[in-house]
Residue, then its C-alpha position, 0 to 999 in steps of 0.5 A: m752780858i746785859d746792857p741795862a740801857a738797851n734792855t737786851t742781852v748781848i752775847p759775845a761773839k767769836a771773831g768773825t761772827h755777828l749775832p743779832p740781839v734777842d729780846r728777853h720778853e719774846s724769849a720768855a713768852g715764846a716766839p709767834g712761830l712756835r705758838h702756831d706750830g703747837r696748835r697745828w700738832l694739837t689739831a692733828i692729834l685730835v683728828l687722828v684720835a677721831l679717825l681711830a674712834v670711827a675706824v677701829p670699831a668698823l674694822l672689828l665688825r668687819y674682820g673680828p671673830t664671830v660671836n654666837p648670840t646667847p641661846r634663847h633658853r626662855a623660848v624652849a620649855l623642855p620637861p625637867r631632866r630625869v636620870v632613870p635609875p638602873a632598876e627601871i627601864p627607861p621609856v622610849e618616847p615618840m618623836a615630838y618636837v618643840a615648836l621653834p623656827p629652825d634658826d632658834a632651834r639651831t641657837f638652842n642646840a648650839g648652847v647645849p654642852f657636850s657631855t664631859l664624860p668618856n665616850p667609848a666606842a661601842r663593841p662590835f655587833r654580832f648577829a645571832g640569826g641564820t642566813q634568811d634572818r641576816a638577809r632581812a636584817v641587812d635590808c631593814l638596816a639599809a632602808g633605815v640608813l638610806y632614808e634617814a641619812g640619805d646617800d651619805a656614807v658617813g651619815e649612814r654609818a652613824v645611823a647604823q651604829v644607833v640602830l645596832n646600839r638599840a638592838r642590844h639595849p633592853a628598852f628597844p626590840k630585840s631584832v634589827c627590823g624590830v628597831v627600825f620599824q618600831g611604832s610603824e603600825r601607828s600613823t604617828g609615834c614611830q621611832f624613825s619617821f620614814t616608816c610611818d610618813n609614807a616616805m617609802n612610797r613617795w621616793r624609791p632609791s636608785e639601784a646604786a644608792w640601795t647597793r651602797a646602803r646595803q654595803v654599809a648595813s652588811s659591814a655594820i652587822s658584821g662588826s664594823v663600828y662607827a666610834p664617834v657616836g659611841y653608845a648613842t641611842h638617839y639623834h636628831t637634826d640641829w634644826v629641831v628640838p625634841y622633848w626627850q632631849s632634856s634627859l639625855d647627854k649630847i655626845a657627838k655631832v656628825g654633819t647636821h645631826l646631834f647624837f645622844r645617849w641616856s644619862g646615868w647607868w642606862g647610857t653606860p656600856r654595861a646597859f648594852e649587854r642584852g642579846q638579840s632574838g635572832g629572828e627577824p620579822v618580814i616587813a611587807a613595806l620592803s618587799a619591793l626593795s628586798p626579796a628577803h621581805a617578799v610577802a603577799d603583793t597586796a599593795a598592788v591590788t587597787d580594787p578592794a574587792l580583789l584584796p581578800t583573794a590576793i591575801a588568801e593566795a599568799t597566806g592560806p584560805a581566809a574566811p569570808p568576812s561578815d564585814p567588808d572591813t574585817f579580815i580573818l587571816d591565817l598567819n604564817p607561824g614561821t614569821s616573826p610576830d613583829s612583822w604582823p602589824q606591818f602586814a595588817l597595815t598593808v591589808c587594811g590600806a587606807r580604810p578608815r575602819c578596819v579589823f584584822m584578826g590572825w591565827t597561827n594555828h591553822a586548825m583554829m582559824p574560823r572558816g566561816g562567820d565570826p570566831s567562836p570563843a575557843q577560836s578567839e582564845a587561839m587568836a594570835f594577833s589583832y589590829l583594830r582601827n576606827r579613825e572616826a572614834g580615834l581608835e587604833r590598837t595593835l594587840w598580841n596573844c601574850t600567852t603564846h607570843p609574849r610582848p615586852v610591854r603589857n599594853q600590847c597584850m590582848k585582855r583576858q576576859v572571863l566568859r560565863l556562858p549560859p545554857a543554850a537559848p535562842a540567839a538574841v538579835s543585837t543591834p550593832t553599834p554604829g561604827a563598830s563590827p560585831l565580832a565574837g571574842v572581840r567585844r565591848r564590855s557593855e555587850a552580853p556574853m555570847p550564848s553557847a549550845t551547851p553549858t560550860p564552866p567559866r573560862t578565860s579568853p584573850a580578847a581585844t576590847p575596842 
């Protein structure tokens, strides 16, 4: 009850219990002890929130998932994507790279998506050549997988599959050795860099590594398939970005290598139905590793004066050249035309100027002096080099040795031969060799002893 005089509330107590009076005003406003407790709780909550605001981001940075940065596409200028139609054989572009630091290249490559189209395994390879050709093919493929992938069985199998895929594709040579050493006659522009950057002279594999590489190569040629790379015809390491990448589909990654196939019809299994030639060229650069590729040991001849003798002993008699940088040679008709560029490079060595002319018809090879028009017509192969003028050409006589690309053929010129007349002494152009049948357009036709009707003759025009 309430006592009006005392302004207090009196609560009756039970017997034996005494309760002090409670001030109504203190009860309404709250006791001083409760006010202090509320402030302490509020302070504790604010401190906890502040701690969480600092600790949570720190923990996320330390233990959270790794987030790849956005690829820097603006730093990469690739040609526009183009899908080659089925009626056009896709061009095989030389290996050229975008100028990017390795880390930026990795970032860009990580942002290139894998193709979502099916990636079927390639069909088993079936070699078409004989025993000797097979031995050459195995050693060419072994060199390719070892120098490209190192002594790594998985990487070697992936590279071997790409080489054999190329051998069955119309855009590439029809032999295993031709695929591996495609473009090796040039100082730049080869398809596999080890074939033109002097790698085989800088490093020689151990016997064990060479044996393992040959086992991988032999197994692949016998039909073993490395399924993860499917019908890939291109690959590169993830720290470079080649210009051709934009027109191909990324289909697999093996170690640090990314594998690609052509977009559209040329990357489908039906595009890989071409048969191989069966004939494997002799690769002089492999002669130190492979008995199957043993040819003239011209690389061991360090004295230029002894080089023609070494060549003559291995390939047949050679005519004395009218120029120390000119070689007129009798080629072995049993060798593949694809092997002749490598042999020419071996013969020419490091000369800044070199003219190599070869004949498979022994009877038509010049025996002294420059070739006659008839001998020029029978010339099977020529290699011309003049580094000062930026000239380097490899040409075949496509009448007798057809080539898949027209610009590899010797030009056919109409030689109008006048009646016999005293031979005019011409002043040779500096930096060029005066060669019959290998002439410049500005030169007059060669005189002949008797009048003859016009004839067509293949000639390499420097």
